[in-house]
TORVOFI-963238 format. One record per atom (N, C-alpha, C, O, CB): x, y, z; residue in one letter. Coordinates in pm, whole numbers, padded with zeros to 5 digits, always signed. Glycine has a CB too. Layout:
XYZA...
//
This chain:
+00910+02536-00693G+00839+02432-00624G+00853+02446-00474G+00929+02530-00425G+00889+02297-00668G+00779+02366-00403V+00779+02370-00257V+00917+02336-00202V+00958+02391-00099V+00675+02274-00200V+00991+02246-00268F+01120+02205-00214F+01222+02318-00218F+01311+02322-00132F+01173+02087-00292F+01212+02408-00313S+01309+02516-00321S+01294+02615-00207S+01386+02693-00180S+01296+02587-00454S+01181+02614-00140A+01158+02706-00029A+01202+02647+00105A+01195+02714+00208A+01011+02745-00023A+01246+02523+00105L+01283+02454+00228L+01434+02439+00237L+01501+02420+00135L+01215+02318+00238L+01487+02446+00358D+01628+02413+00373D+01640+02261+00388D+01539+02191+00396D+01692+02488+00496D+01762+02210+00391F+01785+02066+00394F+01715+01999+00514F+01653+01894+00498F+01934+02037+00399F+01726+02058+00630G+01664+02001+00750G+01513+01999+00741G+01449+01902+00782G+01707+02079+00872G+01454+02106+00688Q+01309+02112+00673Q+01261+02008+00573Q+01160+01941+00596Q+01266+02252+00630Q+01333+01995+00463L+01295+01895+00363L+01305+01755+00420L+01217+01672+00397L+01384+01907+00238L+01410+01727+00494T+01426+01597+00556T+01311+01568+00652T+01257+01457+00652T+01561+01589+00630T+01274+01664+00733A+01163+01646+00828A+01031+01623+00755A+00951+01539+00796A+01150+01768+00921A+01008+01698+00648L+00885+01681+00570L+00878+01542+00510L+00775+01475+00518L+00877+01787+00459L+00987+01497+00449L+00989+01364+00389L+00974+01255+00494L+00905+01155+00471L+01118+01343+00310L+01036+01271+00609A+01028+01170+00716A+00885+01157+00769A+00846+01050+00815A+01122+01207+00831A+00809+01264+00763A+00672+01262+00814A+00570+01221+00707A+00453+01197+00740A+00636+01399+00868A+00611+01213+00583A+00518+01186+00473A+00471+01040+00473A+00547+00949+00506A+00584+01220+00340A+00346+01020+00434D+00292+00885+00416D+00346+00822+00288D+00365+00701+00280D+00138+00887+00413D+00371+00905+00188F+00426+00859+00062F+00486+00977-00012F+00463+01093+00022F+00318+00790-00023F+00564+00946-00114Y+00631+01049-00195Y+00610+01016-00341Y+00623+00900-00382Y+00784+01058-00161Y+00578+01117-00421W+00567+01104-00565W+00644+01218-00628W+00621+01334-00594W+00418+01104-00612W+00735+01186-00717G+00811+01292-00781G+00900+01240-00892G+00905+01119-00919G+00895+01364-00679G+00968+01332-00956A+01063+01297-01062A+01195+01254-00998A+01216+01271-00878A+01085+01417-01160A+01282+01200-01080D+01414+01159-01032D+01496+01284-00999D+01558+01345-01086D+01488+01071-01139D+01493+01319-00872T+01562+01439-00823T+01627+01406-00689T+01608+01296-00636T+01462+01559-00809T+01702+01499-00636A+01763+01479-00505A+01659+01448-00397A+01682+01358-00316A+01843+01604-00465A+01544+01520-00392P+01444+01485-00290P+01394+01340-00302P+01361+01278-00202P+01326+01580-00301P+01389+01287-00425S+01349+01146-00441S+01450+01053-00373S+01411+00957-00307S+01336+01111-00590S+01575+01082-00390H+01679+00998-00329H+01680+01016-00177H+01711+00922-00104H+01818+01031-00388H+01648+01134-00130M+01636+01157+00014M+01519+01076+00069M+01530+01012+00174M+01617+01309+00045M+01406+01078-00001A+01288+01003+00042A+01320+00853+00046A+01277+00783+00137A+01168+01029-00052A+01396+00806-00051A+01435+00664-00053A+01522+00631+00067A+01504+00527+00131A+01509+00630-00183A+01616+00718+00098A+01705+00695+00212A+01627+00691+00343A+01668+00625+00439A+01812+00804+00219A+01514+00763+00347L+01429+00765+00467L+01329+00650+00468L+01253+00636+00564L+01356+00897+00477L+01327+00568+00362G+01238+00452+00358G+01095+00484+00321G+01005+00407+00352G+01239+00385+00489G+01072+00596+00254C+00936+00635+00216C+00878+00539+00112C+00950+00485+00028C+00935+00778+00162C+00749+00520+00119R+00677+00456+00010R+00674+00559-00101R+00640+00675-00077R+00529+00408+00054R+00711+00519-00224M+00730+00620-00325M+00708+00571-00467M+00722+00453-00499M+00866+00675-00314M+00673+00667-00552L+00666+00648-00696L+00756+00755-00757L+00735+00874-00734L+00517+00657-00752L+00854+00712-00834V+00948+00804-00896V+00931+00794-01047V+00928+00685-01103V+01094+00775-00854V+00920+00910-01111E+00904+00915-01255E+01038+00955-01317E+01094+01061-01286E+00792+01014-01296E+01087+00869-01404F+01212+00894-01475F+01178+00942-01615F+01089+00887-01680F+01302+00767-01479F+01249+01042-01662G+01229+01094-01797G+01363+01107-01864G+01412+01011-01924G+01154+01230-01795G+01423+01222-01855P+01556+01232-01915P+01655+01138-01849P+01742+01082-01916P+01606+01376-01907P+01644+01119-01720S+01734+01026-01651S+01682+00884-01672S+01562+00863-01692S+01745+01060-01498S+01771+00790-01667R+01735+00650-01690R+01721+00576-01557R+01806+00586-01469R+01840+00580-01780R+01613+00503-01546A+01592+00423-01425A+01705+00321-01408A+01747+00294-01296A+01455+00351-01431A+01753+00266-01518S+01859+00164-01509S+01987+00221-01447S+02069+00146-01394S+01889+00106-01648S+02005+00351-01455H+02124+00414-01396H+02103+00454-01250H+02194+00442-01169H+02163+00536-01478H+01983+00502-01216W+01959+00560-01084W+01877+00472-00991W+01871+00500-00872W+01890+00690-01099W+01814+00368-01041Y+01734+00277-00959Y+01825+00166-00912Y+01922+00142-00985Y+01611+00221-01038Y+01809+00094-00803P+01691+00096-00716P+01698+00206-00613P+01806+00250-00571P+01676-00038-00647P+01583+00249-00573L+01573+00354-00473L+01538+00299-00335L+01556+00369-00235L+01470+00456-00515L+01490+00178-00328G+01454+00118-00200G+01342+00016-00217G+01279+00008-00322G+01413+00225-00101G+01320-00060-00112E+01218-00166-00115E+01078-00112-00139E+00995-00181-00200E+01220-00242+00014E+01050+00007-00094R+00914+00062-00103R+00897+00153-00224R+00800+00228-00233R+00881+00139+00023R+00991+00146-00316A+00988+00234-00433A+00936+00162-00556A+00969+00047-00583A+01128+00290-00461A+00854+00234-00629E+00811+00191-00762E+00855+00302-00856E+00879+00415-00814E+00653+00166-00769E+00865+00268-00984F+00904+00372-01078F+00835+00354-01211F+00788+00245-01246F+01055+00372-01097F+00831+00463-01284V+00783+00467-01421V+00893+00534-01501V+00947+00637-01459V+00644+00542-01435V+00926+00477-01617E+01024+00542-01703E+00955+00586-01831E+00895+00504-01901E+01144+00446-01733E+00964+00713-01860H+00902+00770-01979H+01009+00789-02086H+01115+00845-02058H+00831+00905-01947H+00982+00744-02208P+01079+00767-02316P+01102+00917-02335P+01008+00996-02332P+01030+00702-02449P+01226+00955-02354C+01260+01096-02367C+01375+01111-02467C+01475+01040-02457C+01297+01158-02229C+01359+01201-02561A+01465+01226-02658A+01594+01268-02590A+01703+01245-02643A+01421+01333-02758A+01584+01329-02475C+01703+01376-02403C+01787+01260-02347C+01901+01282-02305C+01661+01468-02289C+01733+01138-02347Q+01811+01025-02296Q+01933+00997-02383Q+02026+00929-02339Q+01723+00901-02288Q+01934+01048-02504A+02050+01031-02591A+02167+01119-02548A+02281+01097-02589A+02011+01062-02735A+02138+01218-02466A+02244+01308-02418A+02340+01233-02327A+02300+01139-02258A+02183+01430-02344A+02462+01273-02328K+02565+01207-02250K+02531+01199-02101K+02555+01097-02036K+02697+01279-02268K+02475+01307-02047D+02445+01308-01903D+02298+01282-01871D+02255+01306-01758D+02486+01441-01846D+02220+01233-01969N+02079+01198-01947N+01997+01313-01891N+01909+01292-01808N+02070+01080-01854N+02024+01432-01937T+01945+01547-01896T+01906+01626-02019T+01976+01622-02121T+02022+01636-01794T+01797+01697-02009C+01756+01785-02118C+01845+01909-02114C+01891+01949-02007C+01604+01823-02108C+01869+01969-02230P+01951+02090-02231P+01890+02200-02144P+01768+02204-02126P+01968+02141-02375P+01972+02286-02092R+01927+02398-02010R+01822+02478-02087R+01842+02512-02203R+02046+02489-01968R+01712+02506-02021G+01604+02581-02084G+01503+02496-02158G+01400+02546-02203G+01662+02680-02178G+01531+02366-02172V+01438+02275-02239V+01368+02193-02132V+01433+02116-02061V+01512+02182-02343V+01236+02207-02119P+01167+02130-02015P+01170+01981-02047P+01180+01943-02164P+01023+02179-02000P+01160+01899-01948A+01153+01754-01967A+01015+01719-02023A+00925+01677-01950A+01181+01677-01832A+01001+01738-02153R+00871+01717-02218R+00817+01576-02192R+00696+01556-02183R+00883+01741-02369R+00906+01480-02179C+00862+01343-02156C+00781+01333-02027C+00684+01258-02021C+00984+01249-02150C+00819+01407-01925L+00744+01404-01799L+00617+01486-01809L+00513+01446-01756L+00830+01455-01685L+00624+01599-01877V+00507+01685-01891V+00400+01616-01974V+00282+01622-01940V+00546+01819-01955V+00440+01551-02082Q+00345+01486-02172Q+00292+01354-02118Q+00190+01305-02166Q+00409+01464-02305Q+00358+01296-02021A+00317+01165-01969A+00180+01170-01905A+00106+01071-01909A+00419+01116-01869A+00145+01282-01845G+00016+01292-01778G+00015+01214-01647G+00114+01150-01611G-00095+01241-01870G-00096+01220-01578P-00103+01162-01443P-00147+01016-01437P-00172+00966-01328P-00196+01242-01362P-00156+00946-01550G-00211+00810-01553G-00163+00717-01444G-00240+00684-01353G-00180+00750-01681G-00040+00673-01451R+00013+00576-01354R+00016+00636-01215R-00013+00567-01117R+00154+00529-01394R+00051+00763-01204A+00057+00828-01073A-00081+00832-01009A-00094+00809-00889A+00115+00971-01086A-00182+00861-01086R-00319+00866-01032R-00357+00729-00973R-00412+00722-00864R-00421+00908-01143R-00328+00624-01045E-00357+00488-00996E-00279+00458-00869E-00333+00401-00774E-00325+00383-01103E-00151+00496-00867W-00066+00469-00752W-00114+00548-00631W-00121+00493-00521W+00079+00504-00783W-00147+00675-00651L-00195+00758-00541L-00326+00703-00484L-00348+00711-00363L-00213+00902-00587L-00411+00649-00567A-00537+00590-00521A-00508+00468-00432A-00578+00445-00333A-00627+00549-00642A-00407+00389-00467R-00370+00275-00383R-00311+00318-00250R-00324+00246-00150R-00270+00187-00457R-00247+00434-00247C-00185+00482-00123C-00288+00537-00025C-00263+00541+00095C-00083+00590-00153C-00400+00580-00075A-00503+00645+00009A-00567+00545+00104A-00655+00582+00183A-00611+00711-00078A
//
């Protein structure tokens, strides 16, 4: 992804300049929250109840995921977060339209 090509300072500058942020529950999401970004965060293997709130300008969607039964709320190594892949762009598409 684009974030893997950026160093910490570059990612911070990109997020600080962004009008909004949309992504999964990852370190960049928490960085965007710390910077006060308007954001939509999609939770799948991780639970929103554990990692939310992210900030006043944050909204979230939680997708049911079989991996949530795992002790650390992550899918096993090599297993994609099918819950996020299968969710499709529905809620995100609506949210992005409101941000425009």
